[in-house]
C-alpha positions as CSV (number, residue, x, y, z in Angstrom):
1,X,-18.3,-22.1,-25.2
2,X,-14.7,-21.5,-24.2
3,X,-13.0,-23.5,-21.5
4,X,-13.0,-20.4,-19.2
5,X,-16.7,-19.8,-19.7
6,X,-17.4,-23.5,-19.0
7,X,-15.2,-23.4,-15.8
8,X,-17.1,-20.3,-14.6
9,X,-20.4,-22.0,-15.4
10,X,-19.4,-25.1,-13.4
11,X,-18.1,-23.0,-10.6
12,X,-21.4,-21.0,-10.4
13,X,-23.4,-24.2,-10.4
14,X,-21.3,-25.7,-7.6
15,X,-21.8,-22.5,-5.6
16,X,-25.6,-22.6,-6.1
17,X,-25.6,-26.3,-5.1
18,X,-23.8,-25.7,-1.8
19,X,-25.9,-22.6,-1.0
20,X,-29.5,-23.6,-1.6
21,X,-31.1,-22.1,1.4
22,X,-31.7,-25.3,3.4
23,X,-28.8,-27.2,4.9
24,X,-30.3,-30.5,3.9
25,X,-30.3,-29.6,0.2
26,X,-26.8,-28.2,0.5
27,X,-25.7,-31.5,1.8
28,X,-27.5,-33.5,-0.9
29,X,-26.6,-31.3,-4.0
30,X,-23.2,-30.0,-2.9
31,X,-21.3,-33.3,-3.0
32,X,-23.1,-34.4,-6.1
33,X,-22.1,-31.2,-7.9
34,X,-18.5,-31.4,-6.7
35,X,-18.2,-34.9,-8.1
36,X,-20.3,-34.8,-11.3
37,X,-20.5,-31.3,-12.7
38,X,-17.0,-31.2,-14.2
39,X,-17.7,-34.3,-16.4
40,X,-21.2,-33.2,-17.6
41,X,-21.8,-32.1,-21.1
42,X,-23.6,-29.0,-22.1
43,X,-27.1,-30.6,-22.2
44,X,-26.6,-32.0,-18.7
45,X,-25.3,-28.7,-17.4
46,X,-28.4,-27.0,-18.8
47,X,-30.6,-29.6,-17.1
48,X,-28.7,-29.1,-13.8
49,X,-29.4,-25.4,-14.1
50,X,-33.1,-26.2,-14.5
51,X,-32.9,-28.6,-11.5
52,X,-31.5,-25.7,-9.4
53,X,-34.5,-23.6,-10.3
54,X,-36.9,-26.1,-8.6
55,X,-38.0,-25.6,-5.0
56,X,-36.2,-27.2,-2.2
57,X,-39.3,-29.1,-0.9
58,X,-39.9,-30.5,-4.4
59,X,-36.2,-31.5,-4.9
60,X,-36.1,-33.1,-1.5
61,X,-39.0,-35.5,-2.2
62,X,-37.8,-36.3,-5.7
63,X,-34.1,-36.9,-4.6
64,X,-35.0,-39.0,-1.6
65,X,-37.5,-41.1,-3.6
66,X,-40.6,-40.0,-1.6
67,X,-42.2,-39.0,-4.9
68,X,-41.5,-39.2,-8.6
69,X,-40.7,-36.0,-10.5
70,X,-43.7,-34.8,-12.5
71,X,-43.9,-36.1,-16.1
72,X,-43.9,-32.6,-17.5
73,X,-40.2,-32.1,-16.7
74,X,-38.1,-32.6,-19.8
75,X,-36.4,-36.0,-20.2
76,X,-32.9,-34.7,-19.7
77,X,-33.9,-33.1,-16.4
78,X,-35.7,-36.3,-15.3
79,X,-32.7,-38.4,-16.2
80,X,-30.4,-36.1,-14.2
81,X,-32.8,-36.2,-11.2
82,X,-32.8,-40.0,-11.3
83,X,-29.0,-40.1,-11.5
84,X,-28.6,-37.7,-8.6
85,X,-31.1,-39.6,-6.5
86,X,-29.1,-42.9,-7.2
87,X,-25.8,-41.2,-6.2
88,X,-27.4,-39.7,-3.0
89,X,-29.0,-43.1,-2.0
90,X,-25.6,-44.8,-2.5
91,X,-23.9,-42.2,-0.4
92,X,-26.5,-42.6,2.3
93,X,-26.1,-46.4,2.3
94,X,-22.3,-46.0,2.6
95,X,-22.6,-43.5,5.4
96,X,-25.0,-45.7,7.3
97,X,-22.6,-48.6,7.0
98,X,-19.8,-46.5,8.3
99,X,-21.8,-45.4,11.3
100,X,-22.7,-49.0,12.0
101,X,-19.0,-50.2,12.0
102,X,-17.9,-47.2,14.0
103,X,-20.6,-47.8,16.7
C-alpha cells in the first residue's frame, strides 16, 4: 500500500470514528482514532475497520467494560478493543481528576 493510500485509509477511519451516529461513540472513538490510527500497522487498521462495523450499543458496553466482547471476534480485534477500552478508561480517569481539581 502506498503512503497516499495509507493516509487516505487513516483519514477515512478517523472520519468514521468521529461520525458514528451517536455522540457518545463519537467522543469515545474520535480521540482514540486521532491519537492511535497513524501508528497502527496494516493488521491493526484492518481490525479497526472491523471494529467500526460493530453496532454502537455493542461497542459502548465493550469499551466501557460493562461486558466482554464475544469470543468469536478474532484475536486482533479483541486486542484492539481491549487497548481502546484501556485508553478510554485512562482518559475518563484523567478528566474526572481535572473536574475535581477545578471544582
